[in-house]
DOTOR-983138 format. One record per residue (C-alpha): x, y, z; chain. Coordinates in nm, 2 decimals. Each point is the difference from the previous one (the first is absolute). Layout:
# residues N
[site [X; Y; Z]; A];
...
This chain:
# residues 363
[site [1.63; -0.41; -1.34]; A];
[site [-0.32; -0.16; -0.12]; A];
[site [-0.33; -0.04; 0.17]; A];
[site [-0.07; 0.37; 0.07]; A];
[site [-0.34; -0.01; -0.17]; A];
[site [-0.34; -0.12; 0.14]; A];
[site [-0.34; -0.06; -0.16]; A];
[site [-0.13; -0.09; -0.34]; A];
[site [-0.23; 0.25; -0.16]; A];
[site [0.05; 0.25; 0.28]; A];
[site [0.38; -0.03; 0.03]; A];
[site [0.24; 0.19; 0.22]; A];
[site [0.38; 0.02; -0.02]; A];
[site [0.19; 0.17; 0.28]; A];
[site [0.36; 0.13; 0.00]; A];
[site [0.26; 0.17; 0.22]; A];
[site [0.19; -0.06; 0.32]; A];
[site [-0.04; 0.13; 0.36]; A];
[site [0.30; 0.23; -0.02]; A];
[site [0.00; 0.07; -0.38]; A];
[site [-0.12; 0.34; -0.15]; A];
[site [-0.36; -0.12; -0.04]; A];
[site [-0.24; -0.29; -0.01]; A];
[site [-0.31; -0.04; -0.22]; A];
[site [-0.23; -0.21; -0.19]; A];
[site [-0.15; -0.05; -0.35]; A];
[site [-0.37; -0.11; -0.01]; A];
[site [-0.11; -0.15; -0.32]; A];
[site [-0.36; -0.10; -0.10]; A];
[site [-0.20; 0.28; 0.16]; A];
[site [-0.31; 0.07; -0.21]; A];
[site [-0.02; 0.34; -0.16]; A];
[site [-0.21; 0.30; 0.12]; A];
[site [0.03; -0.06; 0.37]; A];
[site [0.04; 0.31; 0.21]; A];
[site [0.35; -0.01; 0.16]; A];
[site [0.23; 0.26; 0.16]; A];
[site [0.31; 0.01; 0.22]; A];
[site [-0.23; 0.09; 0.28]; A];
[site [-0.18; -0.34; -0.03]; A];
[site [0.33; -0.17; 0.05]; A];
[site [0.12; 0.23; 0.27]; A];
[site [-0.29; -0.08; 0.23]; A];
[site [0.10; -0.37; 0.03]; A];
[site [0.38; 0.07; 0.00]; A];
[site [-0.04; 0.24; 0.29]; A];
[site [-0.15; -0.29; 0.21]; A];
[site [0.30; -0.21; -0.06]; A];
[site [0.26; 0.28; 0.02]; A];
[site [0.27; -0.04; 0.27]; A];
[site [0.07; 0.24; 0.29]; A];
[site [-0.36; 0.07; 0.09]; A];
[site [0.02; -0.12; 0.36]; A];
[site [0.25; -0.14; 0.25]; A];
[site [-0.12; -0.35; -0.09]; A];
[site [0.16; 0.00; -0.35]; A];
[site [0.34; 0.07; -0.15]; A];
[site [0.10; 0.37; 0.03]; A];
[site [0.12; 0.02; -0.36]; A];
[site [-0.16; 0.31; -0.13]; A];
[site [-0.13; -0.07; -0.35]; A];
[site [-0.29; 0.21; -0.15]; A];
[site [-0.06; -0.29; -0.25]; A];
[site [-0.12; 0.26; -0.25]; A];
[site [-0.13; -0.18; -0.31]; A];
[site [0.06; 0.14; -0.35]; A];
[site [-0.21; -0.13; -0.29]; A];
[site [0.24; -0.02; -0.30]; A];
[site [-0.23; -0.16; -0.26]; A];
[site [-0.33; -0.16; -0.07]; A];
[site [-0.22; 0.30; 0.11]; A];
[site [-0.12; 0.29; -0.21]; A];
[site [-0.23; 0.28; 0.11]; A];
[site [-0.08; -0.19; 0.33]; A];
[site [-0.09; -0.33; -0.17]; A];
[site [0.18; -0.33; -0.07]; A];
[site [0.08; -0.05; -0.36]; A];
[site [0.02; -0.38; 0.00]; A];
[site [0.38; 0.02; -0.04]; A];
[site [0.26; -0.10; 0.27]; A];
[site [-0.02; 0.22; 0.31]; A];
[site [0.34; 0.08; 0.14]; A];
[site [0.04; 0.13; 0.36]; A];
[site [0.32; 0.14; 0.15]; A];
[site [0.07; 0.04; 0.37]; A];
[site [0.32; 0.17; 0.09]; A];
[site [0.21; -0.11; 0.30]; A];
[site [0.10; 0.31; 0.19]; A];
[site [0.11; -0.11; 0.35]; A];
[site [0.24; -0.29; -0.05]; A];
[site [0.27; -0.04; 0.27]; A];
[site [0.23; -0.26; -0.16]; A];
[site [0.28; 0.07; 0.25]; A];
[site [-0.21; -0.20; 0.26]; A];
[site [0.09; -0.31; -0.19]; A];
[site [0.37; 0.06; -0.05]; A];
[site [0.11; -0.20; 0.30]; A];
[site [-0.20; -0.31; -0.10]; A];
[site [0.05; 0.01; -0.37]; A];
[site [0.20; -0.33; 0.01]; A];
[site [-0.24; -0.18; 0.25]; A];
[site [-0.31; -0.19; -0.07]; A];
[site [-0.29; 0.12; 0.22]; A];
[site [-0.20; -0.29; 0.16]; A];
[site [-0.35; -0.01; -0.13]; A];
[site [0.07; 0.22; -0.30]; A];
[site [0.06; -0.09; -0.37]; A];
[site [0.36; 0.10; 0.02]; A];
[site [0.14; -0.35; -0.03]; A];
[site [-0.25; -0.13; -0.25]; A];
[site [0.05; 0.29; -0.24]; A];
[site [0.37; -0.05; 0.02]; A];
[site [-0.03; -0.37; -0.06]; A];
[site [-0.22; 0.05; -0.30]; A];
[site [0.15; 0.30; -0.18]; A];
[site [0.35; 0.02; 0.14]; A];
[site [-0.06; 0.37; 0.07]; A];
[site [-0.24; 0.19; 0.23]; A];
[site [-0.09; 0.35; 0.10]; A];
[site [0.07; 0.00; 0.38]; A];
[site [-0.15; 0.35; 0.05]; A];
[site [-0.33; -0.08; 0.17]; A];
[site [-0.04; -0.32; -0.18]; A];
[site [-0.02; 0.15; -0.35]; A];
[site [-0.27; -0.16; -0.20]; A];
[site [-0.11; -0.23; 0.29]; A];
[site [-0.09; 0.31; 0.22]; A];
[site [-0.36; 0.06; 0.09]; A];
[site [0.05; 0.34; -0.15]; A];
[site [-0.10; -0.17; -0.33]; A];
[site [-0.36; -0.04; 0.14]; A];
[site [-0.07; 0.37; -0.07]; A];
[site [0.00; -0.09; -0.37]; A];
[site [-0.27; -0.27; 0.08]; A];
[site [-0.21; 0.25; 0.18]; A];
[site [0.01; 0.24; -0.29]; A];
[site [-0.10; -0.28; -0.23]; A];
[site [-0.28; -0.09; 0.24]; A];
[site [-0.15; 0.35; -0.02]; A];
[site [-0.02; -0.05; -0.38]; A];
[site [-0.16; -0.34; 0.05]; A];
[site [-0.27; 0.16; 0.22]; A];
[site [-0.09; 0.22; -0.30]; A];
[site [-0.04; -0.31; -0.21]; A];
[site [-0.22; -0.17; 0.26]; A];
[site [-0.22; 0.31; 0.05]; A];
[site [-0.18; 0.12; 0.31]; A];
[site [-0.21; -0.31; 0.05]; A];
[site [0.29; -0.22; 0.10]; A];
[site [0.15; 0.10; 0.34]; A];
[site [0.34; -0.14; 0.11]; A];
[site [0.09; 0.06; 0.36]; A];
[site [0.25; -0.14; 0.25]; A];
[site [0.09; 0.03; 0.37]; A];
[site [0.26; -0.12; 0.25]; A];
[site [-0.17; -0.27; 0.22]; A];
[site [0.29; -0.14; 0.20]; A];
[site [0.33; 0.14; 0.14]; A];
[site [0.23; -0.27; 0.11]; A];
[site [-0.22; -0.24; 0.20]; A];
[site [-0.25; 0.27; 0.09]; A];
[site [-0.31; -0.06; -0.22]; A];
[site [-0.28; 0.25; -0.05]; A];
[site [-0.28; -0.13; 0.22]; A];
[site [-0.28; 0.21; -0.15]; A];
[site [-0.24; -0.21; -0.21]; A];
[site [0.03; 0.06; -0.38]; A];
[site [-0.35; 0.14; -0.03]; A];
[site [0.08; 0.27; 0.27]; A];
[site [0.32; 0.13; -0.17]; A];
[site [0.01; 0.37; -0.06]; A];
[site [0.14; 0.03; -0.35]; A];
[site [0.01; 0.38; 0.03]; A];
[site [0.24; -0.04; 0.30]; A];
[site [0.25; -0.18; -0.22]; A];
[site [0.11; 0.33; -0.15]; A];
[site [-0.02; 0.19; 0.32]; A];
[site [0.28; -0.18; 0.18]; A];
[site [0.36; -0.07; -0.12]; A];
[site [-0.04; -0.37; 0.04]; A];
[site [-0.28; -0.05; -0.24]; A];
[site [-0.20; -0.17; 0.27]; A];
[site [-0.39; -0.01; -0.01]; A];
[site [-0.02; 0.05; 0.37]; A];
[site [0.14; 0.31; 0.18]; A];
[site [0.05; -0.16; 0.34]; A];
[site [0.19; -0.29; -0.15]; A];
[site [0.22; 0.24; -0.20]; A];
[site [0.10; 0.18; 0.32]; A];
[site [0.10; -0.33; 0.16]; A];
[site [0.20; -0.10; -0.31]; A];
[site [0.17; 0.34; 0.00]; A];
[site [0.12; -0.05; 0.35]; A];
[site [0.13; -0.35; -0.09]; A];
[site [0.18; 0.14; -0.31]; A];
[site [0.17; 0.27; 0.21]; A];
[site [0.15; -0.27; 0.22]; A];
[site [0.12; -0.21; -0.30]; A];
[site [0.14; 0.30; -0.18]; A];
[site [0.19; 0.14; 0.31]; A];
[site [0.16; -0.35; 0.04]; A];
[site [0.13; 0.02; -0.36]; A];
[site [-0.22; -0.30; -0.10]; A];
[site [-0.30; -0.06; -0.23]; A];
[site [-0.33; -0.19; 0.00]; A];
[site [-0.22; -0.17; -0.25]; A];
[site [-0.36; 0.05; -0.10]; A];
[site [-0.31; -0.14; -0.18]; A];
[site [-0.18; 0.21; -0.26]; A];
[site [-0.37; -0.06; -0.10]; A];
[site [-0.10; 0.11; -0.35]; A];
[site [-0.34; -0.02; -0.17]; A];
[site [-0.18; 0.10; -0.32]; A];
[site [-0.37; 0.08; -0.01]; A];
[site [-0.21; 0.03; -0.31]; A];
[site [0.18; -0.26; -0.21]; A];
[site [-0.26; -0.16; -0.22]; A];
[site [-0.02; -0.38; -0.04]; A];
[site [0.19; -0.14; -0.29]; A];
[site [0.35; 0.16; 0.02]; A];
[site [0.28; -0.25; 0.00]; A];
[site [0.07; -0.31; -0.21]; A];
[site [0.03; -0.38; 0.06]; A];
[site [0.31; -0.20; 0.07]; A];
[site [0.30; 0.23; -0.08]; A];
[site [-0.17; 0.34; 0.01]; A];
[site [-0.17; -0.01; 0.34]; A];
[site [-0.08; 0.33; 0.16]; A];
[site [0.11; -0.12; 0.34]; A];
[site [0.32; -0.14; -0.15]; A];
[site [0.09; 0.34; -0.14]; A];
[site [-0.10; 0.18; 0.31]; A];
[site [0.22; -0.23; 0.21]; A];
[site [0.29; 0.05; -0.23]; A];
[site [-0.05; 0.38; 0.01]; A];
[site [-0.02; 0.02; 0.37]; A];
[site [0.29; -0.25; 0.05]; A];
[site [0.21; 0.22; -0.23]; A];
[site [-0.02; 0.29; 0.25]; A];
[site [0.33; 0.04; 0.19]; A];
[site [0.03; -0.19; 0.33]; A];
[site [-0.33; -0.20; -0.05]; A];
[site [0.04; -0.36; 0.11]; A];
[site [-0.36; -0.13; -0.01]; A];
[site [-0.33; 0.06; -0.18]; A];
[site [-0.35; -0.14; 0.06]; A];
[site [-0.33; 0.05; -0.19]; A];
[site [-0.33; 0.00; 0.19]; A];
[site [0.02; -0.25; 0.29]; A];
[site [0.35; -0.08; -0.11]; A];
[site [0.20; -0.22; 0.23]; A];
[site [-0.30; 0.00; 0.23]; A];
[site [-0.19; -0.21; -0.25]; A];
[site [0.21; -0.30; 0.09]; A];
[site [-0.16; 0.00; 0.34]; A];
[site [-0.36; -0.01; -0.14]; A];
[site [-0.21; -0.29; -0.12]; A];
[site [-0.16; 0.01; -0.33]; A];
[site [-0.34; 0.10; 0.12]; A];
[site [0.15; 0.30; 0.18]; A];
[site [0.23; 0.11; -0.28]; A];
[site [-0.22; -0.02; -0.31]; A];
[site [-0.19; 0.33; -0.04]; A];
[site [-0.37; -0.08; -0.02]; A];
[site [-0.22; 0.19; -0.25]; A];
[site [-0.35; 0.11; -0.03]; A];
[site [-0.19; 0.19; -0.27]; A];
[site [0.08; 0.37; 0.00]; A];
[site [-0.22; 0.29; -0.10]; A];
[site [0.20; 0.10; -0.30]; A];
[site [0.00; -0.34; -0.17]; A];
[site [0.34; -0.10; 0.13]; A];
[site [0.05; -0.24; 0.29]; A];
[site [0.05; 0.15; 0.35]; A];
[site [0.28; -0.16; 0.19]; A];
[site [-0.05; -0.06; 0.38]; A];
[site [0.37; 0.02; 0.08]; A];
[site [0.33; 0.08; -0.17]; A];
[site [0.26; -0.26; 0.09]; A];
[site [0.10; 0.00; -0.37]; A];
[site [0.10; 0.36; 0.02]; A];
[site [-0.22; 0.10; -0.30]; A];
[site [0.17; -0.25; -0.24]; A];
[site [-0.10; -0.35; -0.12]; A];
[site [0.18; -0.20; -0.26]; A];
[site [0.22; 0.30; -0.05]; A];
[site [-0.30; 0.22; -0.10]; A];
[site [-0.16; 0.28; 0.20]; A];
[site [-0.34; -0.07; 0.16]; A];
[site [-0.12; 0.35; 0.04]; A];
[site [0.07; -0.01; 0.38]; A];
[site [0.28; 0.22; 0.15]; A];
[site [0.34; -0.13; -0.09]; A];
[site [0.20; -0.05; 0.32]; A];
[site [0.37; -0.07; 0.06]; A];
[site [0.25; 0.03; 0.27]; A];
[site [0.38; -0.01; 0.00]; A];
[site [0.28; -0.02; 0.27]; A];
[site [0.29; 0.24; -0.02]; A];
[site [0.33; -0.10; 0.18]; A];
[site [0.18; 0.24; 0.23]; A];
[site [0.23; 0.25; -0.17]; A];
[site [0.34; -0.16; -0.04]; A];
[site [0.19; 0.33; 0.04]; A];
[site [0.05; 0.03; 0.37]; A];
[site [0.25; 0.14; 0.26]; A];
[site [0.02; -0.33; 0.18]; A];
[site [0.34; -0.16; -0.08]; A];
[site [-0.04; -0.31; -0.22]; A];
[site [0.25; -0.26; -0.13]; A];
[site [0.07; -0.02; -0.37]; A];
[site [0.27; -0.05; -0.26]; A];
[site [0.17; 0.25; -0.23]; A];
[site [0.06; -0.02; -0.38]; A];
[site [0.32; -0.19; 0.07]; A];
[site [-0.19; -0.27; 0.19]; A];
[site [0.14; 0.11; 0.34]; A];
[site [-0.21; 0.00; 0.32]; A];
[site [-0.08; 0.35; 0.12]; A];
[site [-0.26; 0.19; 0.20]; A];
[site [-0.23; 0.27; -0.14]; A];
[site [-0.22; 0.28; 0.12]; A];
[site [-0.22; 0.18; -0.26]; A];
[site [0.00; 0.37; 0.07]; A];
[site [-0.20; 0.25; -0.19]; A];
[site [-0.38; 0.07; -0.03]; A];
[site [-0.22; -0.30; 0.00]; A];
[site [-0.36; -0.09; 0.08]; A];
[site [-0.04; -0.17; 0.34]; A];
[site [-0.30; -0.18; -0.17]; A];
[site [0.00; -0.02; -0.38]; A];
[site [-0.36; -0.13; 0.02]; A];
[site [-0.14; 0.34; 0.06]; A];
[site [0.09; 0.15; -0.34]; A];
[site [-0.09; -0.33; -0.16]; A];
[site [-0.37; 0.09; 0.04]; A];
[site [-0.02; 0.24; -0.30]; A];
[site [0.23; -0.23; -0.20]; A];
[site [-0.25; -0.28; 0.06]; A];
[site [-0.28; 0.21; -0.13]; A];
[site [0.20; 0.08; -0.31]; A];
[site [0.10; -0.36; -0.08]; A];
[site [-0.36; -0.12; 0.04]; A];
[site [-0.12; 0.29; -0.22]; A];
[site [0.25; -0.09; -0.27]; A];
[site [-0.10; -0.37; 0.00]; A];
[site [-0.37; 0.09; -0.01]; A];
[site [0.05; 0.25; -0.29]; A];
[site [0.19; -0.26; -0.20]; A];
[site [-0.28; -0.26; 0.05]; A];
[site [-0.27; 0.25; -0.07]; A];
[site [0.16; 0.07; -0.34]; A];
[site [0.06; -0.37; -0.06]; A];
[site [-0.36; -0.08; 0.08]; A];
[site [-0.12; 0.27; -0.24]; A];
[site [0.23; -0.12; -0.27]; A];
[site [-0.11; -0.36; 0.02]; A];
[site [-0.37; 0.02; 0.10]; A];
[site [-0.10; 0.36; -0.08]; A];
[site [-0.35; 0.05; 0.16]; A];
[site [-0.07; -0.37; 0.04]; A];
[site [-0.17; -0.08; 0.33]; A];
[site [-0.09; 0.37; 0.07]; A];
């Protein structure tokens, strides 16, 4: 299977299936002499790890990361970094009854149509279990970016219930204090109640995730075919179950007139322009402006549900399906740390590409 690699100078390749013995990634292009340990990876992996609350799948995986190469005496060596994460709590028997049926909303049919074979156990390669590899790679990307670039994300909508607290009043510390990654405690409680109702009904619900990067200097990105927002959109769209991505004002920009949408500028104290708004989401012409980079994406409801659905089997016969097992009632929750990881990977790649082409030009 091709297309399992992402990035240019900072390049990640992931491998493994949901119910196989292990998953993992190889990260190539990391500069040498950066401090890196398994603990650095584990902090981010623990945020994505399943089974931490009643609002996520109860599959109990420790997601313990092992560094197999590319690190010596606590520092990166500049060679490929291999990370292995063992699967320890697979329950493949949960899929025995539906092995010959195509689950609506899943990649079962498309994988079969493309390859003529598929791993029906939890979706195999198409499972969101693969995103643990991306989170591990994202932790390495953060090391490349350094402490001045901060990438953070939060859940801002559950179903049709949108966070009403203004952006400037979000409590970013609260994001890691509740299991829904919500920047407002009261909203998190309301969403938790809604999720309980959905979960007990054997159903699922969608969500919207907000992700932003602070401290990105102006100049990252490239014109035409190497645009920073283009690569960010591809990275976020490539997360499992994501069906829409927007940068800055996004689809809302279509409802503005030009004088409202264009971000006005005035002279800034540091010699750089100061923007009076950020409808562009920190990117103009595919190149960073120095403002916060802002994106949002929509995550569809989890397709594995207990509600009976019509489908067909591998013989083309009409049938009905109920997907048993352990599944997230809202896959958007655990997409929050995955979003941070993918944005970090894109930014690390563009930071290295900018350094390679321009060096210190413009500094």
